[in-house]
Backbone as CSV, one residue per row, in Angstrom:
resi,resn,N_x,N_y,N_z,CA_x,CA_y,CA_z,C_x,C_y,C_z
1,UNK,0.811,-1.181,0.000,0.000,0.000,0.000,0.863,1.258,0.000
2,UNK,1.952,1.234,0.689,2.843,2.383,0.757,3.513,2.639,-0.595
3,UNK,3.809,1.575,-1.335,4.427,1.729,-2.645,3.487,2.464,-3.606
4,UNK,2.227,2.175,-3.536,1.247,2.813,-4.408,1.145,4.309,-4.104
5,UNK,1.170,4.678,-2.833,1.096,6.089,-2.448,2.332,6.844,-2.931
6,UNK,3.504,6.232,-2.830,4.738,6.873,-3.303,4.719,7.033,-4.824
7,UNK,4.159,6.058,-5.517,4.084,6.122,-6.972,3.154,7.254,-7.413
8,UNK,2.021,7.410,-6.754,1.078,8.476,-7.080,1.704,9.829,-6.771
9,UNK,2.390,9.933,-5.637,3.041,11.181,-5.257,4.117,11.545,-6.269
10,UNK,4.878,10.580,-6.748,5.915,10.840,-7.741,5.310,11.330,-9.049
11,UNK,4.154,10.789,-9.428,3.497,11.230,-10.655,2.997,12.662,-10.529
12,UNK,2.456,13.017,-9.382,1.927,14.358,-9.181,3.056,15.371,-9.165
13,UNK,4.145,15.076,-8.489,5.277,15.993,-8.405,5.949,16.143,-9.760
14,UNK,6.092,15.072,-10.501,6.791,15.117,-11.776,5.954,15.622,-12.927
15,UNK,4.665,15.818,-12.738,3.806,16.206,-13.849,3.669,17.714,-14.010
16,UNK,4.390,18.486,-13.232,4.304,19.937,-13.328,4.866,20.412,-14.671
17,UNK,4.056,21.151,-15.410,4.503,21.665,-16.700,5.388,22.886,-16.489
18,UNK,6.447,22.934,-17.249,7.349,24.074,-17.189,7.460,24.665,-18.585
19,UNK,7.727,25.965,-18.663,7.917,26.545,-19.987,9.173,25.974,-20.644
20,UNK,9.155,25.922,-21.964,10.302,25.412,-22.691,11.518,26.309,-22.515
21,UNK,12.702,25.725,-22.593,13.912,26.521,-22.389,14.101,27.611,-23.448
22,UNK,13.632,27.359,-24.671,13.782,28.391,-25.710,12.907,29.602,-25.422
23,UNK,11.764,29.390,-24.778,10.901,30.514,-24.412,11.583,31.377,-23.361
24,UNK,12.218,30.732,-22.403,12.925,31.474,-21.352,14.102,32.235,-21.943
25,UNK,14.865,31.589,-22.809,16.026,32.239,-23.429,15.572,33.380,-24.339
26,UNK,14.457,33.206,-25.049,13.932,34.281,-25.899,13.567,35.498,-25.058
27,UNK,12.938,35.271,-23.920,12.572,36.379,-23.042,13.809,37.069,-22.484
28,UNK,14.787,36.302,-22.052,16.020,36.884,-21.508,16.751,37.681,-22.585
29,UNK,16.856,37.123,-23.788,17.511,37.844,-24.884,16.747,39.119,-25.233
30,UNK,15.418,39.056,-25.195,14.618,40.244,-25.472,14.837,41.340,-24.448
31,UNK,14.885,40.972,-23.182,15.129,41.966,-22.125,16.525,42.555,-22.264
32,UNK,17.520,41.701,-22.482,18.887,42.198,-22.647,19.035,43.048,-23.902
33,UNK,18.299,42.715,-24.952,18.391,43.517,-26.172,17.845,44.921,-25.946
34,UNK,16.824,45.040,-25.103,16.302,46.369,-24.789,17.309,47.182,-23.989
35,UNK,18.049,46.510,-23.121,19.044,47.210,-22.323,20.291,47.555,-23.130
36,UNK,20.586,46.749,-24.156,21.834,46.909,-24.919,21.587,47.335,-26.360
37,UNK,20.437,47.905,-26.678,20.146,48.235,-28.075,21.055,49.337,-28.604
38,UNK,21.650,50.125,-27.734,22.544,51.183,-28.177,23.976,50.690,-28.365
39,UNK,24.293,49.481,-27.939,25.636,48.915,-28.120,25.719,48.341,-29.533
40,UNK,26.689,48.799,-30.329,26.768,48.318,-31.719,26.882,46.794,-31.800
41,UNK,26.082,46.202,-32.634,26.032,44.785,-32.982,25.576,43.877,-31.841
42,UNK,25.978,44.117,-30.607,25.611,43.245,-29.501,24.107,43.252,-29.269
43,UNK,23.526,44.434,-29.201,22.089,44.541,-29.010,21.316,43.979,-30.192
44,UNK,21.850,44.183,-31.402,21.185,43.666,-32.600,21.197,42.145,-32.605
45,UNK,22.319,41.543,-32.233,22.420,40.081,-32.192,21.456,39.513,-31.150
46,UNK,21.383,40.150,-29.994,20.443,39.698,-28.962,19.001,39.842,-29.434
47,UNK,18.702,40.920,-30.141,17.348,41.138,-30.640,16.951,40.072,-31.653
48,UNK,17.844,39.797,-32.582,17.555,38.776,-33.599,17.408,37.406,-32.932
49,UNK,18.263,37.113,-31.958,18.167,35.832,-31.247,16.825,35.710,-30.521
50,UNK,16.372,36.796,-29.904,15.090,36.769,-29.191,13.942,36.502,-30.156
51,UNK,13.958,37.155,-31.308,12.882,36.964,-32.286,12.901,35.541,-32.829
52,UNK,14.074,35.058,-33.220,14.181,33.724,-33.818,13.797,32.638,-32.815
53,UNK,14.339,32.714,-31.599,14.014,31.705,-30.584,12.541,31.751,-30.194
54,UNK,11.987,32.951,-30.115,10.564,33.069,-29.792,9.677,32.459,-30.858
55,UNK,10.028,32.662,-32.134,9.244,32.091,-33.229,9.367,30.571,-33.236
56,UNK,10.576,30.070,-33.040,10.777,28.614,-33.016,9.978,27.981,-31.878
57,UNK,10.037,28.594,-30.703,9.304,28.046,-29.555,7.798,28.123,-29.770
58,UNK,7.330,29.204,-30.384,5.899,29.325,-30.682,5.444,28.213,-31.618
59,UNK,6.251,27.893,-32.615,5.905,26.809,-33.542,5.913,25.460,-32.829
60,UNK,6.873,25.259,-31.905,6.912,24.009,-31.140,5.687,23.875,-30.245
61,UNK,5.253,24.987,-29.671,4.057,24.965,-28.826,2.829,24.647,-29.683
62,UNK,2.756,25.223,-30.874,1.637,24.961,-31.770,1.559,23.513,-32.216
63,UNK,2.723,22.862,-32.386,2.746,21.453,-32.779,2.574,20.525,-31.581
64,UNK,2.593,21.062,-30.366,2.437,20.249,-29.167,3.729,19.625,-28.683
65,UNK,4.860,20.086,-29.191,6.156,19.545,-28.790,6.710,20.219,-27.541
66,UNK,6.112,21.315,-27.132,6.589,22.050,-25.970,5.385,22.480,-25.132
67,UNK,5.647,22.829,-23.894,4.586,23.213,-22.967,3.975,24.550,-23.368
68,UNK,2.677,24.663,-23.202,1.996,25.911,-23.539,2.236,27.006,-22.507
69,UNK,2.863,26.657,-21.392,3.163,27.665,-20.377,4.204,28.673,-20.861
70,UNK,4.985,28.325,-21.875,6.011,29.223,-22.376,5.546,30.136,-23.494
71,UNK,4.261,30.048,-23.869,3.761,30.846,-24.995,3.878,32.345,-24.718
72,UNK,3.509,32.789,-23.535,3.595,34.218,-23.203,5.052,34.691,-23.193
73,UNK,5.945,33.849,-22.686,7.362,34.209,-22.680,7.912,34.321,-24.094
74,UNK,7.515,33.383,-24.955,7.981,33.404,-26.342,7.470,34.645,-27.064
75,UNK,6.211,34.977,-26.858,5.641,36.172,-27.497,6.301,37.434,-26.959
76,UNK,6.538,37.486,-25.655,7.224,38.648,-25.074,8.643,38.771,-25.635
77,UNK,9.323,37.642,-25.821,10.659,37.672,-26.417,10.626,38.191,-27.839
78,UNK,9.622,37.772,-28.616,9.486,38.258,-29.995,9.239,39.766,-30.010
79,UNK,8.346,40.226,-29.161,8.015,41.658,-29.136,9.209,42.484,-28.680
80,UNK,9.856,42.068,-27.591,11.019,42.816,-27.104,12.160,42.789,-28.117
81,UNK,12.349,41.659,-28.783,13.391,41.576,-29.808,13.100,42.493,-30.979
82,UNK,11.842,42.550,-31.415,11.467,43.434,-32.519,11.647,44.901,-32.136
83,UNK,11.259,45.248,-30.916,11.461,46.623,-30.445,12.956,46.927,-30.334
84,UNK,13.741,45.947,-29.900,15.190,46.132,-29.826,15.815,46.351,-31.194
85,UNK,15.322,45.632,-32.202,15.825,45.828,-33.564,15.487,47.238,-34.041
86,UNK,14.246,47.664,-33.829,13.852,49.015,-34.237,14.631,50.084,-33.477
87,UNK,14.833,49.882,-32.186,15.598,50.847,-31.390,17.047,50.915,-31.867
88,UNK,17.629,49.776,-32.232,18.992,49.771,-32.752,19.102,50.488,-34.077
89,UNK,18.124,50.276,-34.955,18.134,50.967,-36.249,17.973,52.470,-36.056
90,UNK,17.041,52.861,-35.198,16.840,54.290,-34.930,18.087,54.901,-34.308
91,UNK,18.736,54.169,-33.414,19.961,54.665,-32.789,21.047,54.894,-33.831
92,UNK,21.196,53.971,-34.775,22.230,54.127,-35.786,21.900,55.198,-36.814
93,UNK,20.641,55.567,-36.923,20.279,56.678,-37.803,20.466,58.011,-37.085
94,UNK,20.026,58.070,-35.837,20.045,59.333,-35.098,21.441,59.664,-34.561
95,UNK,22.208,58.675,-34.150,23.517,58.926,-33.544,24.452,59.726,-34.451
96,UNK,24.617,59.382,-35.717,25.479,60.208,-36.572,24.925,61.612,-36.812
97,UNK,23.608,61.733,-36.885,23.016,63.052,-37.094,23.286,63.952,-35.901
98,UNK,23.070,63.427,-34.708,23.327,64.201,-33.487,24.820,64.492,-33.359
99,UNK,25.644,63.510,-33.652,27.092,63.722,-33.580,27.567,64.782,-34.547
100,UNK,27.033,64.787,-35.745,27.425,65.791,-36.739,26.936,67.174,-36.335
101,UNK,25.739,67.259,-35.782,25.207,68.565,-35.389,25.955,69.133,-34.190
102,UNK,26.530,68.280,-33.363,27.301,68.754,-32.215,28.776,68.970,-32.548
103,UNK,29.166,68.625,-33.760,30.535,68.883,-34.208,31.530,67.816,-33.829
104,UNK,31.085,66.597,-33.556,32.014,65.535,-33.182,32.878,65.072,-34.356
105,UNK,32.401,65.236,-35.584,33.104,64.714,-36.742,33.905,65.765,-37.491
106,UNK,33.935,67.006,-36.996,34.644,68.054,-37.709,36.149,67.820,-37.700
107,UNK,36.678,67.271,-36.627,38.107,66.994,-36.563,38.507,65.912,-37.550
108,UNK,37.646,64.937,-37.760,37.939,63.851,-38.682,37.981,64.341,-40.116
109,UNK,37.008,65.186,-40.495,36.910,65.627,-41.876,37.845,66.800,-42.180
110,UNK,38.268,67.546,-41.180,39.159,68.675,-41.412,40.635,68.291,-41.411
111,UNK,40.976,67.098,-41.012,42.381,66.671,-40.953,42.957,66.413,-42.303
């Protein structure tokens, strides 16, 4: 009788669904990409990784290969990664304009 109770307890404890690891990594990459979007290439790489991993995990969840608990994390990673990509592009457009207007490049071109 005791063996049966331990077996049931083991099934209940082990049956807890966890989000897929790619969903967690997509969310972490998305958060880091938002913090590092102004760092050349590093923020862009993190943003692309967040979008790609989030899409892959979303497809795995749709096929039933991964837990549905990670769907919100995967979507958040995709959104944060996309915003990080846009922020990086805007930064690379605005940074030279602001630098030129403040005269940071005059020494380079006048030499």
